C-alpha positions as a printed NumPy array, in Angstrom:
array([[ -0.17 ,  -0.132,  -0.195],
       [  1.118,   3.732,  -0.729],
       [  2.222,   5.99 ,   1.873],
       [ -0.848,   8.774,   2.634],
       [ -0.167,  12.036,   0.662],
       [ -1.057,  15.234,   1.634],
       [ -3.907,  16.407,  -0.383],
       [ -3.001,  19.657,  -0.159],
       [  0.247,  18.778,  -2.292],
       [ -0.713,  15.695,  -3.881],
       [ -3.29 ,  18.923,  -5.546],
       [ -0.268,  20.855,  -5.879],
       [  0.62 ,  21.282, -10.159],
       [  4.065,  20.476, -10.872],
       [  7.046,  22.223, -10.692],
       [  6.313,  24.363, -14.509],
       [ 10.397,  24.609, -14.99 ],
       [ 11.099,  20.983, -13.622],
       [  7.988,  19.918, -16.875],
       [  9.754,  21.912, -19.221],
       [ 13.222,  20.33 , -18.211],
       [ 11.791,  16.772, -18.882],
       [ 10.073,  18.186, -22.647],
       [ 14.262,  18.942, -23.165],
       [ 15.002,  14.75 , -22.661],
       [ 12.143,  13.943, -24.236],
       [ 12.163,  16.004, -27.193],
       [ 14.671,  15.748, -29.89 ],
       [ 16.144,  18.688, -31.517],
       [ 16.047,  19.591, -34.989],
       [ 19.749,  19.013, -36.695],
       [ 21.863,  20.895, -36.576],
       [ 19.927,  23.581, -34.365],
       [ 21.445,  24.331, -31.004],
       [ 19.45 ,  24.97 , -27.934],
       [ 17.528,  28.545, -27.251],
       [ 16.292,  27.56 , -23.332],
       [ 14.846,  30.896, -22.457],
       [ 12.448,  28.724, -20.406],
       [ 14.477,  29.877, -16.673],
       [ 14.798,  33.623, -15.86 ],
       [ 18.322,  32.891, -13.852],
       [ 21.587,  34.084, -14.454],
       [ 23.555,  31.196, -16.084],
       [ 26.627,  33.433, -15.479],
       [ 28.71 ,  33.257, -12.295],
       [ 29.368,  35.909,  -9.711],
       [ 31.861,  38.493, -11.152],
       [ 35.808,  37.088, -10.217],
       [ 36.19 ,  39.88 ,  -7.807],
       [ 33.512,  38.584,  -5.416],
       [ 33.751,  35.646,  -6.335],
       [ 37.432,  35.454,  -4.444],
       [ 36.409,  38.08 ,  -2.127],
       [ 34.112,  35.157,  -1.091],
       [ 36.422,  32.491,  -1.824],
       [ 38.847,  34.864,   0.629],
       [ 35.942,  34.267,   3.031],
       [ 35.361,  30.633,   3.226],
       [ 39.126,  30.276,   4.298],
       [ 39.247,  32.34 ,   6.902],
       [ 36.391,  33.155,   8.385],
       [ 35.243,  30.866,  10.413],
       [ 31.39 ,  32.296,  11.936],
       [ 30.36 ,  31.667,   7.683],
       [ 30.354,  27.454,   8.54 ],
       [ 28.025,  28.022,  11.278],
       [ 24.323,  28.941,  12.201],
       [ 24.444,  32.285,  11.915],
       [ 21.162,  34.519,  13.341],
       [ 18.094,  33.319,  11.995],
       [ 16.618,  37.377,  11.056],
       [ 20.577,  37.168,   8.867],
       [ 23.739,  38.823,   9.484],
       [ 23.001,  42.429,  11.202],
       [ 25.723,  44.249,   9.481],
       [ 23.771,  42.575,   6.399],
       [ 20.288,  44.004,   7.229],
       [ 22.053,  47.321,   7.613],
       [ 23.331,  47.478,   4.489],
       [ 20.084,  46.705,   2.426],
       [ 18.047,  48.858,   4.79 ],
       [ 20.424,  51.747,   3.773],
       [ 20.095,  50.832,   0.399],
       [ 16.396,  50.499,   0.337],
       [ 16.5  ,  54.422,   2.172],
       [ 18.315,  55.724,  -0.048],
       [ 16.984,  53.907,  -3.492],
       [ 13.6  ,  54.666,  -2.262],
       [ 13.565,  58.219,  -0.61 ],
       [ 11.951,  56.505,   2.609],
       [ 13.457,  55.518,   5.658],
       [ 14.042,  51.259,   5.72 ],
       [ 15.617,  50.575,   9.84 ],
       [ 17.643,  47.463,  10.639],
       [ 15.071,  46.168,  12.309],
       [ 12.748,  46.16 ,   9.379],
       [ 15.091,  43.535,   7.552],
       [ 14.911,  39.85 ,   7.312],
       [ 17.587,  38.382,   4.808],
       [ 15.968,  34.613,   4.131],
       [ 17.087,  31.813,   2.007],
       [ 15.894,  33.57 ,  -1.456],
       [ 13.238,  35.294,  -2.207],
       [ 10.651,  32.576,  -2.593],
       [ 11.42 ,  31.902,   0.521],
       [ 10.708,  35.159,   1.706],
       [  7.088,  34.576,   0.278],
       [  6.393,  31.823,   2.327],
       [  7.461,  33.306,   5.504],
       [  5.691,  36.423,   4.484],
       [  2.341,  34.389,   4.035],
       [  3.226,  31.861,   7.208],
       [  2.636,  35.026,   9.614],
       [ -0.295,  36.002,   7.753],
       [ -2.872,  33.476,   6.256],
       [ -4.109,  30.217,   8.342],
       [ -5.447,  27.069,   5.915],
       [ -9.155,  28.754,   4.118],
       [ -7.855,  31.954,   4.612],
       [ -7.594,  33.914,   0.563],
       [ -4.648,  35.597,  -0.375],
       [ -5.36 ,  37.491,  -3.895],
       [ -2.936,  37.183,  -6.904],
       [ -3.182,  38.737, -10.486],
       [ -3.158,  36.618, -13.257],
       [ -1.116,  35.547, -14.49 ],
       [  0.902,  35.352, -11.915],
       [  4.374,  33.539, -10.738],
       [  3.623,  29.772, -10.509],
       [  6.153,  29.574,  -7.335],
       [  3.62 ,  32.227,  -5.062],
       [  0.656,  30.009,  -6.259],
       [  2.312,  26.423,  -6.109],
       [  2.436,  27.543,  -2.226],
       [ -1.005,  29.103,  -1.171],
       [ -2.22 ,  25.624,  -2.483],
       [  0.061,  23.762,  -0.85 ],
       [ -1.471,  25.821,   2.903],
       [ -4.627,  25.284,   1.832],
       [ -4.824,  28.961,   1.615],
       [ -7.384,  29.896,  -1.076],
       [ -5.659,  31.543,  -4.446],
       [ -8.228,  34.275,  -5.339],
       [ -7.439,  35.043,  -9.29 ],
       [ -7.871,  39.   ,  -9.804],
       [ -7.918,  39.043, -14.133],
       [ -5.103,  42.124, -15.458],
       [ -6.053,  43.939, -18.415],
       [ -4.707,  43.826, -22.034],
       [ -1.583,  45.746, -20.828],
       [ -1.426,  43.347, -17.717],
       [ -2.012,  45.849, -15.417],
       [ -4.542,  44.433, -12.179],
       [ -7.283,  47.043, -11.789],
       [ -7.706,  48.349,  -8.074],
       [-11.82 ,  48.438,  -9.021],
       [-11.893,  44.996,  -9.408],
       [ -9.813,  44.026,  -7.152],
       [-11.851,  45.639,  -4.544],
       [-14.791,  43.503,  -5.448],
       [-12.946,  40.476,  -4.482],
       [-11.991,  41.425,  -0.701],
       [-14.239,  39.361,   1.448],
       [-13.787,  38.653,   5.27 ],
       [-11.026,  35.977,   4.969],
       [ -8.681,  38.082,   2.876],
       [ -5.274,  38.615,   4.382],
       [ -3.026,  39.719,   1.218],
       [ -3.267,  41.86 ,  -1.894],
       [ -0.291,  40.486,  -3.793],
       [  1.665,  41.917,  -6.51 ],
       [  4.603,  40.898,  -8.823],
       [  6.979,  44.53 , -10.399],
       [  8.996,  44.768, -12.34 ],
       [  6.262,  41.288, -13.332],
       [  7.357,  37.665, -13.501],
       [  5.727,  36.321, -15.848],
       [  4.435,  39.825, -17.49 ],
       [  7.416,  41.651, -17.877],
       [  5.407,  44.746, -17.644],
       [  6.144,  47.486, -14.496],
       [  3.038,  48.36 , -12.135],
       [  3.376,  52.477, -12.314],
       [  3.587,  54.562,  -8.979],
       [  0.352,  55.631,  -8.641],
       [ -1.038,  52.296,  -9.325],
       [  1.221,  50.933,  -6.215],
       [ -0.156,  53.656,  -4.032],
       [ -4.327,  52.498,  -4.512],
       [ -3.539,  49.055,  -4.454],
       [ -1.125,  50.071,  -0.81 ],
       [ -4.671,  52.665,   0.084],
       [ -7.318,  49.609,  -1.098],
       [ -5.259,  47.13 ,   1.49 ],
       [ -4.828,  49.939,   4.375],
       [ -8.473,  50.226,   4.181],
       [ -9.634,  47.287,   4.423],
       [ -6.436,  45.986,   6.872],
       [ -4.759,  43.629,   3.744],
       [ -1.06 ,  43.251,   3.344],
       [ -0.084,  44.751,  -0.003],
       [  3.26 ,  41.739,  -0.101],
       [  5.355,  43.343,  -3.49 ],
       [  7.894,  41.489,  -4.748],
       [ 10.801,  42.907,  -6.327],
       [ 12.802,  40.521,  -7.07 ],
       [ 13.718,  42.507, -10.812],
       [ 13.935,  45.991,  -8.801],
       [ 17.659,  46.524, -10.505],
       [ 16.758,  45.911, -14.209],
       [ 13.435,  48.89 , -14.147],
       [ 13.519,  50.838, -17.392],
       [ 12.721,  54.33 , -15.376],
       [ 16.046,  55.807, -13.248],
       [ 14.288,  57.346, -10.011],
       [ 12.617,  55.082,  -7.653],
       [  9.623,  52.085,  -9.   ],
       [  7.508,  53.593,  -6.549],
       [  6.846,  56.403,  -2.872],
       [  5.462,  53.485,  -0.893],
       [  8.674,  54.079,   1.162],
       [  7.951,  57.531,   2.042],
       [  5.205,  57.29 ,   4.242],
       [  6.071,  57.18 ,   8.054],
       [  3.578,  54.127,   8.648],
       [  4.527,  51.898,   5.5  ],
       [  5.132,  48.939,   8.083],
       [  2.12 ,  49.195,   8.604],
       [  0.677,  48.017,   4.869],
       [  4.069,  46.89 ,   3.034],
       [  5.2  ,  43.919,   3.097],
       [  8.395,  43.801,   0.662],
       [ 10.125,  41.066,  -0.681],
       [ 13.739,  41.242,  -2.892],
       [ 16.073,  38.882,  -3.927],
       [ 20.162,  39.369,  -4.663],
       [ 20.286,  36.277,  -6.93 ],
       [ 19.707,  37.948,  -9.696],
       [ 20.956,  41.41 ,  -8.945],
       [ 24.976,  39.214,  -8.378],
       [ 24.148,  36.081,  -9.794],
       [ 23.647,  34.34 ,  -6.565],
       [ 20.683,  31.703,  -7.29 ],
       [ 22.634,  29.66 ,  -6.046],
       [ 23.054,  30.757,  -2.843],
       [ 19.862,  31.621,  -1.679],
       [ 19.622,  34.849,  -0.231],
       [ 16.707,  37.165,  -0.531],
       [ 15.395,  39.292,   1.967],
       [ 11.799,  40.217,   3.516],
       [ 11.369,  44.261,   4.757],
       [  7.863,  44.537,   7.302],
       [  6.912,  45.399,  10.416],
       [  9.265,  43.901,  12.95 ],
       [  6.064,  42.378,  15.096],
       [  5.667,  40.794,  11.716],
       [  9.382,  39.479,  11.541],
       [  9.168,  37.975,  14.415],
       [  6.807,  35.363,  13.266],
       [  8.446,  35.312,  10.13 ],
       [ 11.834,  34.494,  12.806],
       [  9.198,  31.542,  14.528],
       [  8.675,  30.27 ,  10.524],
       [ 12.346,  30.275,   9.954],
       [ 14.037,  28.579,  12.057],
       [ 12.142,  25.781,  11.584],
       [ 12.612,  25.515,   8.45 ],
       [ 15.954,  26.675,   7.223],
       [ 17.717,  27.68 ,  10.737],
       [ 19.124,  30.197,   8.943],
       [ 19.836,  31.757,   5.94 ],
       [ 23.4  ,  30.205,   4.366],
       [ 26.81 ,  32.157,   5.197],
       [ 28.78 ,  32.519,   1.657],
       [ 25.652,  33.923,   0.124],
       [ 24.863,  36.943,   3.188],
       [ 28.732,  37.765,   3.164],
       [ 28.744,  37.526,  -0.986],
       [ 25.357,  40.174,  -1.09 ],
       [ 26.671,  42.013,   1.299],
       [ 30.184,  42.62 ,  -1.174],
       [ 28.144,  43.013,  -4.152],
       [ 25.863,  46.015,  -1.789],
       [ 29.579,  47.543,  -0.896],
       [ 31.735,  46.879,  -4.011],
       [ 29.375,  46.274,  -7.393],
       [ 27.142,  49.253,  -8.029],
       [ 28.869,  50.351, -11.129],
       [ 28.766,  46.074, -12.602],
       [ 25.366,  46.12 , -11.167],
       [ 24.337,  49.049, -13.406],
       [ 26.475,  47.691, -16.799],
       [ 24.242,  44.189, -16.436],
       [ 20.928,  46.573, -15.774],
       [ 22.478,  48.574, -19.392],
       [ 22.704,  44.784, -21.16 ],
       [ 19.143,  43.859, -20.085],
       [ 17.415,  46.646, -21.229],
       [ 19.526,  45.804, -24.428],
       [ 18.085,  43.034, -24.817],
       [ 14.675,  43.769, -24.052],
       [ 15.014,  46.703, -26.448],
       [ 15.974,  44.022, -29.04 ],
       [ 12.704,  41.214, -28.102],
       [ 10.891,  44.766, -28.872],
       [ 12.648,  45.364, -32.11 ],
       [ 12.455,  41.843, -33.274],
       [  8.54 ,  41.768, -32.507],
       [  7.637,  44.717, -33.886],
       [  8.939,  43.342, -37.306],
       [  6.909,  39.968, -36.06 ],
       [  3.909,  41.45 , -36.394],
       [  1.599,  38.036, -35.719],
       [  2.974,  37.451, -32.682],
       [  1.467,  40.445, -29.869],
       [  4.209,  41.273, -27.421],
       [  1.821,  41.457, -24.285],
       [  3.74 ,  42.787, -21.613],
       [  8.553,  43.077, -21.96 ],
       [ 10.662,  44.479, -19.467],
       [ 13.45 ,  43.068, -16.645],
       [ 14.064,  39.506, -17.318],
       [  9.947,  38.589, -19.816],
       [  9.176,  38.554, -22.475],
       [  4.87 ,  37.723, -22.007],
       [  3.018,  37.265, -26.061],
       [ -0.284,  35.996, -27.911],
       [  1.175,  33.201, -30.236],
       [ -0.13 ,  32.783, -33.669],
       [ -1.018,  29.705, -34.386],
       [ -4.128,  27.521, -34.318],
       [ -3.478,  25.467, -30.998],
       [ -3.412,  25.217, -27.535],
       [  0.176,  26.865, -26.123],
       [  1.666,  23.675, -24.341],
       [  1.53 ,  22.193, -27.422],
       [  2.701,  25.579, -29.343],
       [  5.717,  25.298, -26.584],
       [  6.474,  21.226, -27.892],
       [  5.716,  22.534, -31.332],
       [  8.9  ,  25.224, -31.035],
       [ 11.198,  22.792, -29.14 ],
       [ 10.292,  20.019, -31.853],
       [ 10.543,  21.85 , -35.552],
       [ 12.738,  25.094, -33.79 ],
       [ 14.952,  24.558, -31.32 ],
       [ 13.89 ,  26.887, -28.877],
       [ 12.192,  26.121, -24.903],
       [ 10.013,  28.731, -23.369],
       [  6.733,  28.223, -21.01 ],
       [  3.059,  28.352, -21.558],
       [  0.739,  30.196, -20.599],
       [ -1.071,  28.527, -18.928],
       [  1.312,  27.5  , -16.501],
       [  0.861,  30.983, -15.139],
       [ -3.363,  30.466, -14.784],
       [ -5.767,  29.111, -13.384],
       [ -6.74 ,  25.319, -14.61 ],
       [ -8.63 ,  26.201, -17.438],
       [ -8.875,  29.554, -17.653],
       [ -8.997,  29.869, -21.735],
       [ -6.602,  33.131, -21.957],
       [ -2.69 ,  31.232, -21.001],
       [ -3.526,  28.432, -24.335],
       [ -2.977,  31.933, -26.201],
       [  0.311,  32.808, -24.535],
       [  3.741,  32.206, -24.11 ],
       [  6.625,  33.602, -21.517],
       [ 10.357,  34.417, -22.886],
       [ 12.318,  34.368, -20.378],
       [ 15.335,  36.368, -22.479],
       [ 17.538,  37.771, -19.946],
       [ 20.551,  34.931, -20.807],
       [ 20.051,  35.889, -24.38 ],
       [ 22.433,  38.566, -26.211],
       [ 20.827,  40.076, -29.217],
       [ 22.885,  38.029, -31.28 ],
       [ 20.9  ,  35.141, -29.105],
       [ 17.446,  37.077, -30.231],
       [ 18.05 ,  38.052, -33.731],
       [ 18.077,  34.088, -33.716],
       [ 14.892,  33.999, -32.214],
       [ 13.162,  35.424, -34.259],
       [ 14.665,  34.156, -37.523],
       [ 13.615,  30.8  , -35.821],
       [ 10.069,  32.165, -34.952],
       [  9.124,  33.455, -38.363],
       [  9.958,  30.493, -39.959],
       [  7.287,  28.243, -38.167],
       [  3.933,  28.374, -40.116]])
């Protein structure tokens, strides 16, 4: 007899990126065609050499890096990130309002664990970041989908109609995964005001903040003296400094909320990994110019995507920014079949929109997510050539 399964976990869909990797294993590529893997938004290059050298030195010379550390992270990293956030947003973020986590996914899971119980509700715009939806379902928390317009922007008035006595949070991701769109400051302000009126948390995931197209603050929410009464902010060092394998993320929130988060983190991981924290701190202190160059390169790739689809007019761009483009495909087939065909006939791996929407949501069958951050401009030109050849 098989062992019992948690029904909430069993009802949760398999990780989409792992599904795509199985497609790779099962599908022969066209003869002589190199794979264009546009399925995952993670840097594939290592961190810059200077950071690796500093990290190696710390691993060799700093015994504390190998030990359990504070559950909420190294005090010096919390303080450095608080200073950086205060500078970026023109507000006040204090070290005791910052916690370090084992990646931004854990920051989300911990924040939700402190906010909601089974049977509660969390509002999630669709298309959504699938790992967030997966965690909510695993915890028995009801996911309340908030439809976005053709521009992939959610509407606060539509959101207000979804709020019930069981609502606990509104979750927004900007720049968006999977859509690539940036939520305008006034839109974020309206969502923050909505959350405040109803006593909800606004969970704002800015994993891709460092690749925003604008040069000023992405929003003004941290300038509010009482921002911590509404806002829970999530961040990732993985994309900024290419530290995906080191699992280093962060939460900015009220100390009262972080006290509850600490219980979760101590139970799940005890503390965030020491090497990743040392690397993140070194990056904050030394890599501003390097990160500016990374941002400029991502913006060049974004423009190459827009220029390519401006010619490839049978594909419709719904959103494009940071690491992603979200598009409507032109084929008379469902997106999962299109994804398998693209791999089989063009050597291109991207994810179907059905992976970012509720089961049975017909919109996803016509949509694809393209994670272009790891494709240089020549590879983006190759992508456009391959897409144009498909009929």
